[in-house]
N, C-alpha and C positions, 0 to 999 in steps of 0.2 A: 178740629185740631186747635188747641188753645194757642193764643198769641203770646208774644213775649211779655214778661213782667215789666213794669215801669217803676223806676226808682228815682225819687227826687234827691238832687244834690244841690245844696246852696253854694253859690259862688259869690265872691265879693267883687263887684264891678268898680268902675271909676268913681272916685270920691266916696268909697265905702258903701255904695248902694248894694243892697242884698238882692241877688238875682236867683230865680229858681230855674235850675237846669233839670231836664228829665232824660234819664238814660233808659233806652229800650234794650233790655238784655234777653237773649234767647235762652230760656231755662234749660232745654235739653243739653246744650253744649256747655253753658256756663262760661265765665271769663276768669281765667287764672290770673293771679297776681303777676305783674310784669308782662302781661299778654301784649303781643305786637299787632293785634288785629287793627287794620287801618281805621282811623277815626273819621267820622262824619259829623259836622255841626250844621244843624238845620235852623235857619233864621226866618221867622214868619214876617209878614208884612204889617203895615200900619193897621191897628185895631185887632191884629191876629193874636194867636197864642200858640204855645208849643204843641198843644194837643191837636191842632190842625194838621200836624205832620204825622199823626199816629199811623195811618195806613201806609204811608211811605216808609216810616221807620220800621214797621213790622217786617217788610221784606228786606230792607237794608240790613237789619240786625242779623240776618243769616250769614253775612260775610263781613260786616263792618261793626265797629262800636258806634252805634247811632245815638246821638244826643241832640235834643231839641231845647232851645233856650227861650224862656219867657223874657223878652227884652224889657228894659226899664219902662215903667208906665203901663205895662201889659201883663195879662195873666195873673200869676201869683208873685211876680216880682214887685219890689218896692215901686211906689209911685210918688216920689218926692214932689211936694206941692210946687216948689219953684224950680224943679229940674236939677241940673240942666238936661234939656232934651236936644242937644246939639249933635251934629254929625260926629264930632270928635268923641263925645260921650258914648254914643252907640258903638262906634268902632272900638274904642278902648274896652268896653264891656265884653265884646266878642273876643277880643285879644286876651283879656283876663280869663275868660271861660276856657279857651283853648289851652292856656298855660296851666291853669289850676287843675284842669281835668286830664292833663297829659295827652291831649288829642293830636298834637303835631307829629309829623306833617299831616294836616287835616284836609279833607275835601269839604268845601263850604257849599251848601245848597241854600240859596236865598230866594224868597218870593217878594217881588215888589220892593218896598223899602228895605227889607232884609237882604235883597240882592244887591242893592246899592251899598249897604254896610259891608257885605261880603267882598265886593270888588274894591272898595276903598281900603279894606284891611289887607287884601291880597297885594295891593299896590304898595302899602306901607310896610308890611312884614312878609316879604316873599319867602323868608325862611320858615314860616309857620304853615304855609299853604301848599298842598300837593296839587289840588285841582279845584275848579270852581264851576258851579252851575248857576246861571242867572235865569230866573223865571219871571217873564213878563214885566220887566222894568226898563223904562226909557232912559237913555243917556242925555237926551236933550232937555232944555229947560221947559217947564210946564207953564210958568208965568203966573202973574198976579190974578188974572181972570179965573184960572183954575182954583186958586186958593179961595176966592170969593164964592165960587160955586160950591166948594166943600162946606164953607160956613153956612150957606143957605140950606144945603142938604142936611147938615147936622140939626139945624133948627126945625126941619120938617119932620123929624122922627117923632112919632106919637108915643113918647114915653110918659109914664111907665106902661109897659104892656101887661095886660091882665094875665095872659098865659103864654107859655112857650109856643103854643100853636099860633097865637097871634103874632109872635115874633117871626115865625117861619113864613106865615102868610104875607106879612107886610114886606119883608125883605125879599121873599121869593116871588111875589106877585104884585103887590099894591104900590111899592116904592116907584115913583115916577121914573127912576133911572132904569127900571127893568123893562126891556122891550118885549120880552115874552116870558112866560112862567119859567122860573129857574129854581127848582127845589133844592139843588146843591147850595145855592146862595142863601136860601132860607136856613139850611142846616149850619152853614158857616157862621151866620150871625147868632143863631141859637146857642152856639158853643161859647160865645163871648158875653152871655147874659147871666146875671145872678139874681136870685129872688130877694127882694127887700120887703119891708112891711107894706108898701103900697103897690107892689107888683114887680115886674121884671125890668131891670135896668142894665146897661152895659157895665162890665167890670172895669172899664177904663174911663177916664175923664175926656170928654170930647174937646174940652179946652186944651188939655195936654196933647191930644192928637193933632190939633191944629198947630200948636207950638212946634211939635216935632216936624210936621210937614213944611212949615214955614222955613225951616233951615235948609231945605234942599230943592224946593220947587222953582226958585228964581234962578238957579244956576244950572249950567250944562256940566256934564261929568265925563266928557270924552277924554280929557287929559289923563285922569286917573285910570280910565279903562285901558288906555294905551300903555300904561305902566305895569299892567298885569302880565306876568311872564309865564304863569303856569297854564296848562291846558284848560280851556274854558268853553263850555257849551252854553249858547244863548238859546233859550226855549221860549216860544210864544204860543199863546192860544190863538186860534184862527180868528176868533171874535174878541180877542183881548185888547189891552190898551197899547201894546207895543206893535206897531205896524211892521209888515214884512220888510219894507225898504229900510227902515231904521234898524231893524234887527240885523239885516244883512250888512249894513254899514258898521254896526257894532262888531260883527264877526271880522270884517275887514280891518278894523282899527286894532283889534286884539292881536297880539303877536302869534298866539296859538289858538285862535278862535274856531269854533264849529257851530253849525246852525241846526236847530231842530224846531218842529212845530207840532202842535196837537190839534187835529182838525175839529174835534167835537168839544171844544173848550173855549171859554171866555177868559177873563182875567184870572179867575180862581182855578188855574189849570189843573192843579193836583187834586182839587175838590170836584171840579166839573167832570173830569174824565180820568180817574185813577189808573185805568188800564192803559190808556193812551200816553199818559204821563210816564208810566213805568217803561213802556216801549220806547219812548223818546230818550230816556236818560240811561237806561241799563247798559246798552252797548258802550256808551261813553265811560261809565264807571268801570266796566270790565276792562276797557283799554287802559284806564288809569292804574288799575291793580296789576296789570300784566307788565312785568319788567321789560 
């Protein structure tokens, strides 16, 4: 059975930055003008891109208007040399996408950095957000040591890669950060590589990724989390970066928080275990859609 078609829609983000949004439309049903199908906006994490949400968007599109956004500096969106790559800019971009695409009241689904953007937007503009799913993102400060580790990790990448198979092997097996072979991780990074004259390189600037990360790793984000009024599901991978104790504390801080976890997944929950991810979030989404 063929999957939904994907349509690119350009959105104007903060400061005039051109952003690529991707709408997953289910061809058999179609979408009539003025359709009130509930909107979902999917926000990838640092280094990600909208296409990482393809499998999620396919089943979402059966009941929702599913749109994934390439955030600034990522995918096919603009990558302004000097940014800004601030929290305010990312939040304003998502806000602009919701308004320009007519998605409100929207359900926001965010992974990692995209989840932080989602809950900061939900706190800022509760009128736009119906519900929120936070996937494997911590509310506590990660600190300067974490940022230094990322700088060293970026320097360790053996770019350019000769082939996509080399990309998959390095990120799925050879990267010192990988404790055991993880083919899904290899596929995740293969998706963000582009072929250049000298081989395969990331579609993003690692310098810009560090700049983006610098704007949130030193701060805790509990205060904004507590301001999120809509129903919110906090999902973690059992081997992810968000520990169970912190995830449960996030649920406690949220006025309408719920907890979920996926046992066979690490940080890339929706990539590592798509079926477990769907099982974790679908009942929540059904509840949000039920008056």
